[in-house]
N, C-alpha and C positions, 0 to 999 in steps of 0.2 A: 816809548809806551809804555813796549808792554811789563818793563821790570814795574813801573810805577803800576801797573793791576795787578799783581804779585807779591805773595804775599814772605816773607823771609821762609819759611817752612818749603813752601815751593822752588822757592832756589835754591836750599838745597838738598829740596831732592832732587831739581835736573840738574845740581853738579855731584850731584854722590852717584848721577845714572853713567855721567862720563869715566866714573874711577872705576876702573880693575875689582878691588874690593868689594864693591856695592855686591856680588856676585854674591857671597856671605851671605846678606844680608836677606836675598831671595829665599834661598833655601834656607836660612831662616822660619823666616816666614813661614814656606812652605810643612815646618819640618813641625813645625805650632799649630797654623793650622789643619797638616794631619794630626798628631799627637792629640790635640784637644776633641775635634773628632772622635775618633775610639774613646775615650775616654768619657764624653756625654754618651756614644750608646751604652759603655756597662753599668755607669750611675744611673742615668734614667729610669731602669726599672724598678730601684729601690727607693726612686725620690717619691714616683708614681703610682697610691693606694690607692691600690685594689675600695678598702673597705671604704664605707664614707665615712663613720667615725671616726676612724684615721686621719680618713682627710682632712677631715675637719682638725683634725690637730695638730697636725704639721702645717700651720700658716704659712702659707704662699710657695710647698713646697711641688706643687704641681707650676704655678709660672715661672721658679726656677728651673724646672724642666725643659719647660720651654725654653726659656734661654740660656740652657747652660754652654753650649758649643758654644755660640760666642762668648760668653763669660769665661770659660777655662780659655776658651783661644788668648784674649785680653791678658787676661796675667800670665801667660806664658807669655806672650811677645813683651808686655812688660818687663820680663826678669830675663831675657834676651838682651831686652835694647842694656837694662843695668850691662850683662855679664858683658857682652860683647861692645859698650861705648864706652869697654878701657882702651882699647889697642886699636881705636876705628869711627868715624862718624857713624851715629844710626840714624838717620834725617829721617831717611826711607818706613826704619821701623814705626817712628813714629809718627807718618801719616798713614801707618797701615792700621798704629792704636787709634787716632784720629774715625778712621773711617768701621772699625771693630765696633767701637765704643755706639756712632749713630744707628749701627744696625741691631746691637745689642737693647737699645734706648729702645727700638721701632717695637722688639718682639716683646720682652716687658710691658709694652703702654698698651700692647696688645691685647697680650695676657687682661691686662688690668681691664678693662673698655669691653670684653667678656664676661668676665666674669660679673660685673656691676650692672651692666646691661643688658646683655642675651637672656634667658630664660626658653625653656622648651628644646635646646639645644638648633636653636633654628636663629640664623643673622640676617637682618631686614638688612634692604638697597643701604636706607640713611644707614645703619652700621658700617654696611662696605667703604661708603661714602667717606664717613668722616675716619674711617682706618686708613683709607689712598688718600685725603688730607691731610694730616697727622703726620705719614709716611713723607711724603711730598713736601714737607714746613724743616721734616728733620734735617733732610739730602740738599734742602735747600740753605739751613745754617751750618750745613757740613761744607757745603762749596762755596760759601761766603768765609767763611774762618780760612780755606786751603786759601784762597785768592788776596784773602788782606783786605776785603771789603765791607769784613762783620767790623772791625772800629770805626769805618765813615759811618757806615751807617750809623751804627749808637752814639757818636757826637751829632751827626744830625736831630737825629729822636731826641735825645737830650735837651736840646735845643728849645726845640721846639716846644713852645710855653701853651698852656690853657688853662684860662681862671674861671676857679670852680668856687662861687659860693666869695669868700674875702680869702679865701686862698689860691695859688695856682701848683697847679702841678705839670711838668713836661710830661710830653707824647711817650718818652722811655718809663718813666713812673708807670703810666697808667695802663700799658700795656704786658708790663710787670707786674702788678698787681693783678691785673686777667687772670696771665699767665702763673703764679702761686695761687688763683683763688678756683682754679679749672684742676688744679695740678691736686692740691690740698679737698677740693671738694671731691674730686673721684678718688680722692687715697678712705676721706671720709665715706664715701659710699660705699668702699670695697671693705673696708672694717663693718659699715654696717649689718651688709650682706651677710659677712663671714658669722657677725654677731648673728640676725635674723637663722640661722640657720641652727646653728648652739641651742640658744630659748627653745625654738621651736620641736627640736626634740628630747625632751626635758618630758616627760612622762609624767610627774609630780608635779608639776604647775597645770594651773588651769590655762587650756588656749585663750580667752579673752587678754590676760593676765601675759600672757609670751607676747603676746601681737604690741600690746599696748608696749610695755618693755621694747620691745623690736624699735616702736614705731620714736620712742621717745629717744630708745638711745640713736639711732639715726639722725633725728632733729640736732639731739644737743652734737655730736657729730659736727653735722654743717654745717650750724652756729659756730661752733669754734676751730675748725680750717676758714673760714670764713676772716672772724678776727684777726685771724697765728699770721694770715696769709697775708693780707692789709698791712698789719702791724711791720710782719718785718719787710718790708717791700721803705720802709718809711713812715706812709702814707700815715697821720695824727688821721684819730676815729671821730675823732669830734667834726669833722670836716662833712661826715655823716647825716650828723643831723640839720644840715640846708633839705637834708629829704625825708624828715622826722614829719615836718607837718606834714606834706603833699600826701605822704604813705596814708598818717592818720588822716585826711579827708577822704584819698580814696577808699579805705577803709569803709569809711564812715558809709559813704556816698554807691559806690558799684559793688564793692567785697562784702558786702555787709551778710547775703545771703550764705558765698564763700565758703568765709571762716564759720560762721553760724552751723555750716555743713562742717569743718573741721571738727570746732566743739565739739558738737554730739556726738565725735564716732569718738574722742575721747569718752565722754559721757558714757554710751554702750561699752566698749569693753571695758571701763573701770565695774559703773557694776555688774556687769559679765550680766545684760539680761537675754541678748545675744550669742550664740557660738559659732561656731563652725558647723555645717551639718544640722542643726538644726529644723526642722518642719514647721515655715513662719507662712500666716496672712497676713498682710498689709494692704488697704484699699484692694484695687482690683488684680492686688497680686500673691501668687499662692506659689511656694515651693523651695526647695534644698538651699540655708546658705552656702555657698560658696564658700566667696572671699568678704570681710569684711576692712574697711579700707579706708582713713580715716576721714575723708571725703564723702563717700556713700560706699551701698551695701551690695552686693551682687548677688540673685539668687536665681538660681534653677526650676524653669517648673519641670514638670513628669513630659512633657512634652521634646523637652531639653532648652528650650530658648528661655536667655541670659533675661531678665531686668534688671538696669540699671539702678537703685532704689538711692535718694537724696539719706543721710542721716539723720536730715532735719526734718523728715518726711514718719522716721519711725521713734520719734519723742514725741512731737505733736499728733497723730493718727495713733487709735488704736491697734498693735498686734496683738496677734494670738499665735503664741509657741508653745505648740503640740509639746516639746521634751523639756519646757525650762524645768518646773521639778522633777518627771519624770520622763523617763524618756519610753515607758509602755505605751504602747497604742492599743483598746480594744477594739477588735472586727465582731464582725458580725454574721453566720450562715445563715439563711433560711431556706426552708424546705415545707412542703404542704405533703400531708400522709391521707389514703382514707380511712375515714367512717366505722370502717370494720377491723382497726388496726387496732392494740393493745398498746393506751396509751403511754405508762410508766413502759411497757417495754422498749419504745420508740426512744421514748428519751433518754434512759440507763443508755441503748446504743448510740447516737446520738454522743454523749458526753463517754464514752467509752472510745469510738472513733476519734474525736476530734479530738483527745490528748494524748491517743498515738501520733499524732502527725510530727515529725519531726517541722523544730522553731517554737512551737504552743508552747508557751509556759506552763509550768504546769502549779506555778504560787503566780497571783491566781489561777485557780482550776476551770477549766470550758464548764460554761453551765446555759444549761437549755429549758427550754419554757415554753409551754405551751402559750402563746400569744390569740387564738383567734378564731373560732369558731365557725372558718367560714363557710363558701357556698357551696364549694366545690369538695372542700377537706377538711380536716385538723392543717391550720396553721404555726410550724413550729420555728423555734431560733434557735442557734450557738453559738452562745458570749463566749471567747476564748481574747486572751493577750497573748504577742510578742513581744520581745525582749529584743528584739533588730531592728526596726522599723527603716533602716536606712538600709537593706538587705531588697527591700521591699514586701510592698503590703499583696499586693494582686496576686502575686506568685504563691502565698500562704494560704490565701484566700480560696486560689483552684484545686490547691490539695488536698485542703478539707474537703468541697464541693465532690471533688471525685469521689476522696475515700468514705464519704455521706452514700453520693451513688453504688457504690459498689458493697458498701455493706448493706442497704437498703433492699436490693437486688440478691446476694444473698439469701436473707430471710423473707423475701415473696412480700415483703410489703411494696403494695402499691404504692406512686406515684402521681395520682389522679389528675386529666386533662380537664378544664370544663367543657364540660355539656348543657347544653338548655336541651327544652325540650316544646315543643313548637302542636300544635292543636288548629288543624284547620272548622273554626266555630262554625261556620253559613259551606253547605256543600255546593256545588253548584252540577245539577243535575242534566245532563246531554241526551 
């Protein structure tokens, strides 16, 4: 009973363990692991680029550095198998090769998954669960391989057939298609993420165009990955036409708004009517555009709250974009001085004081105006422009007001406060 559950490889390994020459296989495995560990420590700093631009040019170098030790160990054990196999059986080395291959696959796969799905350096609980599930599947496949149960399991899955339309597909073909689709999709997303990083670092291209190219590139890669994986496992692509009618009805009924948001997202990016960093107002939402996705746009208000706006809303409603044609913003500082003040002197002082404040644009130059002969004094305003509103408006307006207050105090120019004269018409005598 035991022999029927063990693969020839496992039986050969048990046979080698009873032979004295197995000592050389154990020593060879230990030496290969030690050498690969030492070589990995020497090569890993050279593969891990410190410069972000250099890291982008070395596509996959970081992943190779993470799996460098098992890959080097695999190469050395393969070489040792070829050399040592000239004199004695090397079944233990064959088992070690399969074991280290599974370990290397897990390391590379975890790197790719985190490269694609992890943003900001934080790994979610779902990501950890997926990684553990993948590792369990790989080790389960390895266990089925060395015990000889894998061929029997594949045979059972191949004989189980499911009807799909007018065609019939085996469960094994469906599982293989699913595995190939997942692998090619992850590879496509990995390449898409790298392409997006490259595009976002191109300074000579408009930000919206970079986002469009990144989204289109990722979409094309995903479609090609699905078609390639399905054809690779031998599935006739005409079978997918069965789902075409259902998909069309679903888009026409339940997915109409979703599709319209996606189309609106590409239109916004192609028209360049919005860019990341623009200050916009749409409906009751106002703030800075933080992210433009194919389905929605994220706007961050001044209080830090994020509003998720469907892209269709940005096309169907009026949108006020303060940075569409010019990023310069006009600000106004108002002050009231006493009637005894020299108007021309105060206006010149306001212009000179405002122009001396950092971040105030010199072209167009600040302008001071006498707005009104108020009840409490002469109401004046100073209008000025700034070219970097993304760095804040309230701070520069505060600097201008403080500078004006200091200049008026140095020249003894009074800033009156409201005064009212109260007269008692009928005096009550006691």
